[in-house]
N, C-alpha and C positions, 0 to 999 in steps of 0.2 A: 564232509564236514567243513572243509575250507571254503566251499562255495557259500555255505550258510553264513559263515563269519563275514565273508566279503559282502554278501547281500545285506547283512545287518549293518555293516559300516556304511554302505551306500544309502540305505534307508535313513540312517541317522544323519548323514550329511545332507540328504535332501530335506529332511525335516528342519535342520538348522538353517538351510538356505531359505526355506519357506518363511521361517520366523524373521530372518533378516529382511526379506522382501516386504513383509507386512510392516515392519518398522520403518522402512524407507517410504512406503506408501503413506503412512501416517505423518511422517515428517513433511512430505510433499504437500499433503492436504493442509497442514498447518501453515506452511510457507504461502500457499495460495490464499488462505484467509488473511494472512498478514499483508500481502500485496494488495488485496481488495480494500482492506482497512486504510492502508496508506493512500490509495487512489482517492478514496472518499474524503479523507482528511485534506489532501492536497486540493481537491476540487472545491471544498468548502472554504479553505484559506484563500484560494484564488477568487472566489465569489466575494468574500469579505473585503479583499483588497480592492476589487472593482467598485464595490459600493462605497467604501471609505474614500477612494480616489475621486469618485463622482461627487460626493458631498464636499470634499476639500476643493475641488475645482469650482463648484458652484459658489462656495464662500469666497474664494479668491476673485472670481468674476464679479460678485456683488461688491466686494471691497474696492476693486479697480473702478467699477462704474461709479461708486460713491466718490472716490478720489478724483475722477475726471470731472464729475459734476461740480465739485467744490472748486476746482481750479480752472474751470472753463469760464467763470464769470469775470 
């Protein structure tokens, strides 16, 4: 009778551990999705910064060229 009780406790413990492992797996999947989202957002921000920086540099160059032409005469 003692063996059956011990076996029942072990079975219950294994089932509890299975539930915990499943929960941890779901948390890891969620973290993976969040990391992917963060990488996409960062790459889009980087691209936007490059585009805006290029436009600003073109405007600065055009302004400097205009300034040099005005004062070269």
